[in-house]
N, C-alpha and C positions, 0 to 999 in steps of 0.2 A: 883253914882260912882256903887258900886254896881250889881246892875241893873244892867245899858250898861256891864258889866266885863261879866256877866249870854250871858244878847246876844250877844256880841265879840264875848265868847264864844260857845255859839248856832252856831251864822255862821262860828265858823275854825270846829268846826264838820261836816258842814252840803257840805259845801266846801269841808269837806278828804274826807266824806264819794259819792262823785257825780264829784270828781277826781277818785278816787279809781271803781266806778261803771261804769265813763270809761274808765278806763284802763281795764276796764272783758273785752272787747270783742276784745281787740285788743293781747289781755294776747293770745282768747282763738282762734279766724283767724293766728297769730300769731305761737301756737299748731300744729291749721290744715294742714298748713301751710307746717309747716315741719314734719307732720302726712306725706300730698301729694306728696312731695320730695321723703322723706323716703319712698314711699313706689314703687312710680317709676321710682327709684332707682333701691331696688330688679329686678322688674319688669324688668329692662333690663336689671343686670349683670345676671338674667335664664335663661334673652332667649338669650342673647349672648353665655352660656355653655350649652340652651341645640343643638346654632346654632352651636360650636364650634363637638358639639359629634356628631352631626347631619357628621360633613363635614368629622368629623374624619373613623367616620364611612363608610360612600359615599367614599369616597378615600383609608380606609382596601378593601374596598368593590373594588373597582377596580382595585388597586395592584393588589388582590387576580388574578382577572378575568386577567389582562394584565399578570399576570403573568405562567394561562390556558394558550390563547388564543396560543399565538406563537406557540406552541407546536404542536393545536388543528390544528393550518390554513394550517402552515407547513403539514405534514397530507396530508390535504385535497388537497396543492397542490403539492406534490406527487404521489398523488395517481389520476391524474385529468393529472398531469404528462406522467404518466406514460400510463394513456389509452388511449392516441389526436390518432387522427390516424397519419401513419409513413411520408407522407408530400410525397416530390417527395425522388421516390428510385431508384436508391442510390444517397447518398445526394451530394453536390457537398461540397466539402471531403481535409484538409490540414490536412496529421497527418499523425496517422494508425486510419486503420479503429478497431481496438481493446485496443486502452490504453482506460488505470483505468479512465481518467479523461476528460468530453464532455463537448468543450466550446460550444454552440451554438447558436446563433444568426441570428435574425428575424430583418430582414433590407427593413428602402425604400430608391428606386435608388435616389427618389425626393424629398428627406430626410436630407433640409440643414448638421445637426444634427448628420445623417445617416453618411450624408460625413467626417463630424467629424472625423466620432469613425471611422469609416473603416483607417486614416489613426493612429490612435492609436493599434487598434488593430493587423494591420499587426506591429510594434513594441511589443505589449507587446505575442502576440503568434509565435515569434523568432525565439525565443530560447530557445523548448521546441521541437519541431525535434517528432519524433516522440511517445512522451513524449505524448503528450495531440489527440485526434482530434477534430476540428473546423468545425463547422456547418455553414454556410452560409442558410436562408432561406430567399425567395423572401412573403415581405409579406405588396404588396403600398396599401397607403387608396388613394384608387381611389376615393374616394371620396373627395378629396383635391387635388390630385395630377393627373392630367389629364392624364400625357408624362410616371406617374412609370410604369403601369402596361405592354406598349410596352416595354419600357426600359428593364421591367426583363427578360421581354420574348427573348427580342436582347442578351442576357446574355442567356440561353440557348441557343439559337439556337447556340453560340459562342462558349458555354462547350460539345454540340452533334460534333462539333470536337476540339475536347477537348479542348478550350482555353475561357472558362469564365472566371478564374483571371484576364486573362486580358486584357477583356472587359468588367469588371468588374469598374481595376484600372480605363479606360476611359469612364467611366461611368458615377464616383464619382469626381474621377478629372476634367472635364469635366461637373459634371450638370450643373452650369449658364447657358453654349452653350445652352446647350436645353430643359431647365427646365422644361419653361414658348410658345416654340418652339409653330409655327403651326407643323413644319413637320419633330417631330421628329425623324419621319421610316426614314427620308433621309441619316441625322445626323448621325444617328446609324450605317447605308451600313455607309459611312464613317469612323467610327472606328472599323467595320469587317475589311474594307481593309487596314488600317492603322497596325492591327494585324497578318493579310496575310495570311484572311481567303479564302478558297474557294469560291465564293461571286457567283458560281451558284447554290449555295449547300446552303448558308444563306439564299440567297432575298428568296429559299423554305423554309428552314426550319419554315423562320420568318414568314411564310403565313401558317405552317403546324397545325399538331394537337400537339407531342410529346414535341416538347417547354412548351407549353399553357397547358397543364398538370400539365406540372411537377408546373408551378406555380401558378396556381390551386392549386393542394397539397399539398405544402406548405403553399396557404394561406388557404388550410381545419383544414390543422393543428394548425397554429395561433390560429383561431378562434372557437377554439377545446380547446384552451388554455384559452381563456379571455383576447390578448390583444390588449394593448386601439390605444398604441404608438409604435413609432418607436423611436432611435431603443430597440428590449425586450435583455434580454442575457439572456441563464441560465448557470448556470456552472451546472452540475452532479445533474441538473432536479431541480437547487435555484435559484429562479427569484435572478438578484445582482441588487443591489438598483444601480440609476442613480450616484447618487453624488460616487459608488465610478470607475464611466468611466474613469480612467485614467490608466496612466500603474501600478503606485506601487503599488494600492491596489486592483487589478485586478491581479498581479500578488503573491499577499499574496493568494487572497483566492485560487489561482490555486497550489499554492505550498502545502496550507495547503492540500485543495483535494490529491496531489504527497504523502505528509504522511500519508495519512489515508491511500492508498494504500497501501503505501510500508510496513504500518504496521499490515498491515490485516486489517485494516476497511475495504476497499473495497471504491467503486465505491456508490458514494447514492446513487444513484436507477437504476433502468436497464436503456439501451441508447437505442434509436433506431438503428434495424437492419443494419446496413449498408453495402455493396456488392465492395465498390470502396476501394484503395490505393489513397493518392496526385495524383493531377495531371491526372490522366488517364479519358478517354473517356469517361463521360458519355454515360448511355446506357437504352434508353427509357423506361417512363409506358407503360403498359398492356395499348390494344386501348380501352378494354372491360372499364377505370379508367373513370368516373366520373366527370365530371367539378361538384368545386364548387359555390353557389347561391349565383356568382355578386355582383344582381341586389339587393337583404338583404347584400349583404354589405356596395353595396356604402347608404344607407338605413340606419345603422348605426351610432348608437352617441357616444358619448365620445369622438371618434377618437383624437387623439392626435397625431403632426409631434411632439419631442424629447421634455424631461419627463419638 
C-alpha cells in the first residue's frame, strides 16, 4: 500500500511538473506579446507626437509667411501698377481728373460678367460725382471673343464724337444681339446712328488708326498689369476681389479711400495722368504710338471671362 502511495505521489508530482512546464512557454509568450504591444503603443504615441509637433511647426511657419506675404505682394503689385504704361490718353473718364480716389476698370464688351458688372458700376459711382475718378479701359479677350476688339474700337470711334459712354451702354445692354454675329460692325453702325453720331465721321473713324490705337494702348496697360480675366477693377491701385463686385462692398472700399484722403492719408498710389473731364470729347493719341503685339495676346494663356 505504501508503495502505491509513493507511486501515486510521484505521478502527481510528475503531472504537476509537467503542467508547470507547459504553462511556462505560455507565460513567456504572453509577456512577449505584452512587450510587443507596449512597444508598438510607445512608437505610435511617439510618432503622433512628432507628427503633431511637425504640423504645428509647419503651421506656425505658414502663418508667419502668410503674415509677411500680403505686405510684400501688395507693395510689389502697387509698384507694377505705378510703372505700367499709361493706356489710352486721355482715358475714358467720369468724375474729376484730380480726385483723390481712382477706380479703374478693365473690361471686355463681349464678356457676359462685364455686362452685369457694368450695370452695378453705374449704380456704384453715381452718388460720388467729382469726388472720384472712374476710368474705363477696354481689354478685349480676343482669344475667345471674336467681336470684342471691334466693339471696343466702335466705342472709341463714338468717343471721338464725345459719346463714348452712350455707345458703351448700347454695347453692353445689347450684347446678346451681336456677341456671335458674323457682321457685328453693321450692328454697331445701327447703335451709332441711334445715339446720333455723324455717320460719315463714325464710318471713317472706325476703320482709322486713332480709335484702334486707343484700344491697343489700353490693352498694353492691361498686359503689363498681367490681367488674366475680365472684369478687373482697381481702387487706388489695389485690385478689388471679385467677391466684392457689388454695390455695398464697393462703396465701402471707396468710402474708406475717401476717408483716408480726407484725413491726410492721400491716395494709396499715384494714378495715371489724365487731361480730360467727364464726358468731354476725347483727344486722339499720337500717330507715333505703336500698337501692342495682338498675336501675342491671342496666344496668351489663363485668359478668363468673369472671375
